[in-house]
C-alpha positions in Angstrom: -18.7 -97.0 28.2 -19.2 -99.9 30.3 -19.6 -97.6 33.1 -21.7 -95.3 32.5 -25.0 -97.3 34.4 -23.6 -95.7 37.3 -23.2 -92.2 36.3 -26.9 -92.7 35.9 -28.1 -93.9 38.9 -26.2 -91.1 40.9 -27.0 -88.2 38.5 -31.3 -90.1 38.8 -30.7 -90.1 43.0 -28.9 -86.1 42.9 -31.5 -85.2 40.8 -34.4 -87.1 42.8 -33.3 -85.4 45.1 -33.9 -81.8 43.5 -36.7 -83.0 42.7 -38.1 -84.2 45.7 -37.8 -80.3 47.1 -39.6 -78.9 44.0 -42.5 -81.4 43.9 -43.4 -81.0 48.2 -42.5 -76.9 47.5 -45.1 -77.6 44.4 -48.1 -79.1 45.9 -47.2 -76.9 49.5 -48.3 -73.6 47.4 -49.9 -74.4 44.3 -52.7 -76.0 45.1 -55.6 -74.1 45.9 -57.6 -75.5 48.9 -60.8 -75.4 49.2 -61.1 -76.2 44.7 -58.0 -77.8 44.4 -57.5 -76.0 41.0 -53.5 -75.6 40.6 -52.2 -72.3 39.7 -50.3 -72.0 36.3 -47.2 -71.8 35.0 -45.5 -70.8 38.6 -41.6 -70.3 39.0 -41.6 -74.3 40.9 -43.6 -76.2 38.3 -41.6 -74.7 35.6 -38.6 -75.4 37.7 -39.5 -79.4 38.3 -40.9 -79.8 34.4 -37.5 -78.1 33.0 -35.8 -80.7 35.5 -37.2 -83.9 34.5 -37.2 -82.7 30.8 -33.0 -82.6 31.1 -33.1 -85.5 33.7 -34.2 -87.4 30.7 -33.1 -86.5 28.4 -29.3 -86.2 29.5 -30.1 -89.7 31.0 -31.6 -90.8 27.6 -28.5 -89.8 25.6 -25.6 -91.4 28.0 -27.7 -95.1 27.7 -26.5 -94.4 23.9 -23.0 -95.3 25.4 -23.7 -98.4 27.2 -22.0 -101.7 25.7 -22.4 -105.0 26.5 -25.1 -105.6 24.7 -24.0 -109.7 24.2 -24.7 -109.8 27.3 -28.9 -110.5 27.5 -29.5 -113.7 30.2 -30.2 -113.2 33.5 -27.6 -115.1 34.6 -25.1 -113.1 32.5 -26.6 -110.5 33.8 -27.5 -110.7 37.5 -25.0 -113.8 37.9 -22.0 -112.0 39.8 -21.9 -109.4 42.7 -22.9 -111.6 45.9 -23.0 -108.4 47.6 -25.7 -106.4 45.3 -27.2 -109.7 44.7 -28.1 -110.3 48.6 -29.1 -105.9 48.9 -31.9 -107.4 46.1 -33.1 -110.0 48.3 -33.5 -107.9 51.2 -35.2 -105.0 49.1 -37.6 -107.5 47.6 -38.8 -108.8 51.2 -38.8 -105.2 52.2 -41.2 -104.6 49.4 -43.0 -108.2 50.4 -44.0 -107.3 54.5 -45.0 -103.4 53.5 -47.6 -105.7 50.8 -48.2 -107.8 54.1 -49.4 -105.5 56.3 -51.6 -103.1 53.9 -53.8 -106.9 54.0 -53.4 -106.6 57.0 -54.6 -103.4 57.9 -57.0 -103.8 54.7 -60.6 -102.5 55.2 -61.5 -101.5 51.6 -63.4 -102.4 48.3 -62.9 -105.9 46.0 -60.8 -103.5 43.9 -58.2 -102.5 46.9 -57.8 -106.3 47.7 -56.8 -107.3 44.3 -54.2 -104.2 44.5 -53.2 -106.0 47.3 -52.9 -109.8 46.8 -51.6 -108.9 43.8 -48.9 -106.6 45.1 -47.6 -109.5 47.0 -48.5 -111.9 44.5 -46.1 -109.7 42.9 -43.1 -109.7 45.9 -42.8 -113.4 46.5 -41.7 -113.2 42.5 -39.5 -110.8 42.6 -38.2 -113.1 45.2 -37.6 -116.0 43.6 -36.2 -113.9 40.1 -33.2 -113.0 42.4 -33.0 -116.5 43.6 -33.2 -118.9 41.2 -32.8 -117.2 38.2 -29.0 -115.8 39.4 -28.9 -119.6 39.2 -29.8 -119.8 36.0 -32.9 -121.3 36.6 -36.1 -120.1 34.5 -37.7 -116.8 36.0 -39.4 -115.8 32.7 -42.9 -116.0 34.1 -42.2 -115.0 38.0 -40.8 -111.8 35.9 -43.6 -111.2 34.2 -45.9 -110.8 37.4 -44.5 -108.0 38.6 -44.9 -105.5 35.4 -48.3 -107.3 35.4 -49.3 -106.0 38.7 -48.2 -102.6 38.1 -50.0 -101.5 35.1 -52.5 -103.2 36.8 -51.7 -100.6 39.3 -51.2 -97.5 36.5 -54.8 -98.7 35.8 -56.8 -98.2 39.2 -54.7 -94.9 39.6 -56.1 -93.6 36.2 -59.6 -94.7 37.3 -59.1 -92.7 40.5 -58.0 -89.0 38.7 -59.9 -89.2 35.7 -61.8 -86.6 36.8 -59.5 -84.6 38.2 -58.7 -81.4 36.0 -55.4 -80.8 37.7 -52.7 -82.6 36.0 -50.5 -81.3 37.5 -51.7 -82.9 41.1 -50.7 -86.5 39.9 -49.0 -86.7 36.5 -45.3 -86.7 38.4 -47.5 -90.5 40.1 -48.7 -91.7 37.1 -44.7 -91.0 35.4 -43.0 -93.2 38.0 -45.6 -96.0 37.8 -45.1 -96.0 33.6 -41.5 -95.8 34.3 -41.3 -98.7 37.2 -43.1 -100.8 34.8 -40.8 -100.0 32.2 -38.1 -100.7 34.4 -39.4 -104.2 35.5 -40.1 -104.7 31.7 -36.5 -104.3 31.1 -35.4 -106.9 33.7 -37.6 -109.5 32.4 -36.8 -109.3 29.1 -33.1 -110.7 30.7 -35.4 -113.6 32.1 -36.6 -114.2 28.7 -32.8 -114.4 26.7 -33.9 -110.6 25.1 -32.0 -108.5 27.4 -31.4 -104.8 26.5 -28.7 -103.4 28.4 -29.1 -99.9 27.1 -33.2 -100.3 27.7 -32.3 -100.7 31.4 -30.1 -98.2 32.2 -32.4 -95.6 30.7 -35.9 -97.5 32.6 -34.1 -98.3 36.0 -32.6 -94.5 36.3 -35.8 -92.8 35.3 -37.9 -94.7 37.1 -35.4 -93.6 40.6 -36.1 -89.8 39.2 -39.8 -90.2 38.9 -40.0 -92.1 42.0 -38.1 -89.4 44.1 -39.7 -86.6 42.7 -44.1 -88.3 43.4 -42.5 -89.1 47.0 -43.2 -85.3 47.6 -47.1 -86.3 46.9 -49.3 -87.0 49.7 -49.1 -90.9 49.6 -49.6 -92.7 52.6 -46.3 -94.2 54.4 -47.4 -97.7 52.6 -47.0 -96.3 50.1 -44.5 -95.0 49.9 -42.5 -97.6 51.2 -43.5 -99.5 48.8 -42.3 -97.0 46.0 -38.9 -96.8 48.0 -38.6 -101.0 47.8 -39.2 -100.8 43.8 -37.0 -98.4 43.4 -34.4 -99.9 45.4 -34.7 -102.8 43.9 -34.7 -101.1 40.1 -31.6 -99.2 41.6 -29.9 -102.7 42.8 -30.8 -104.8 39.3 -29.0 -101.5 38.0 -26.0 -101.7 40.1 -25.0 -105.7 39.4 -25.7 -105.4 35.4 -22.9 -102.0 35.5 -20.7 -104.3 37.4 -20.6 -107.3 35.3 -21.0 -105.0 32.5 -17.3 -103.5 33.9 -15.9 -107.0 33.8 -16.7 -107.6 30.1 -13.1 -107.9 28.3 -12.7 -105.3 26.0 -12.8 -106.6 23.1 -15.6 -109.3 21.9 -14.5 -113.4 21.5 -16.3 -113.1 18.4 -14.7 -109.9 16.9 -11.0 -112.1 18.1 -11.8 -114.8 16.1 -12.9 -112.7 13.3 -9.7 -111.1 13.6 -7.7 -114.0 13.8 -8.7 -115.2 10.6 -8.2 -112.6 8.7 -4.7 -112.5 9.7 -4.3 -115.9 8.9 -5.9 -115.0 5.5 -3.4 -112.6 4.7 -0.3 -115.0 5.9 -1.6 -117.4 3.3 -1.8 -114.8 0.9 
């Protein structure tokens, strides 16, 4: 099914909205204000765990039905759909502006400067990918930079929470970062000519869901904006790929040629 990506994106958005509401309720009610420890097996926590598990399983099952495995390059996957491409540019530019604001207001440690400068470079690379990659230029190197920066962010987040015994406090934050890494990893795969529509559809949808859930955490406004800009970019990449897949002919050219050869053989016999 070539339009499954639209269904997956809608499912991720709807489930993400419900997950955001549950996460806000969870953060407001289950954590002790003095010790920071969480109450175990509360109804809201169980509901969010079940929702997350069901959503991931549904997205995984739907991704198995995504077709168009012959689309492997960046230009073939994201070359059409000018309106969505412009939207990706805008979301990438928004991400760049937010990281510039972080640098402008930053007054932290050397590690914070590494994170902020890496984020700004990742924003420049996101713009380069959609501007030059759609025209057939090689953007393999620039496509890797956002993935590496997100990996650095995940490592820094782990360092910050390594001694925190309350797993529920940061688990969805980690899931969101991991899903974003996976999403941009699959986007980068098309830049290397190794695109995987199934993997991109699943990872982008999962990133949308977990980003929405982690918005219920106590992130700063700039950090929330960065999360949303990244998730929006992946959502638009997924929609752009799905739109291009829906325009493919019903029968791949290779299969048509093999059928013609078979008919010619039958006529000869």
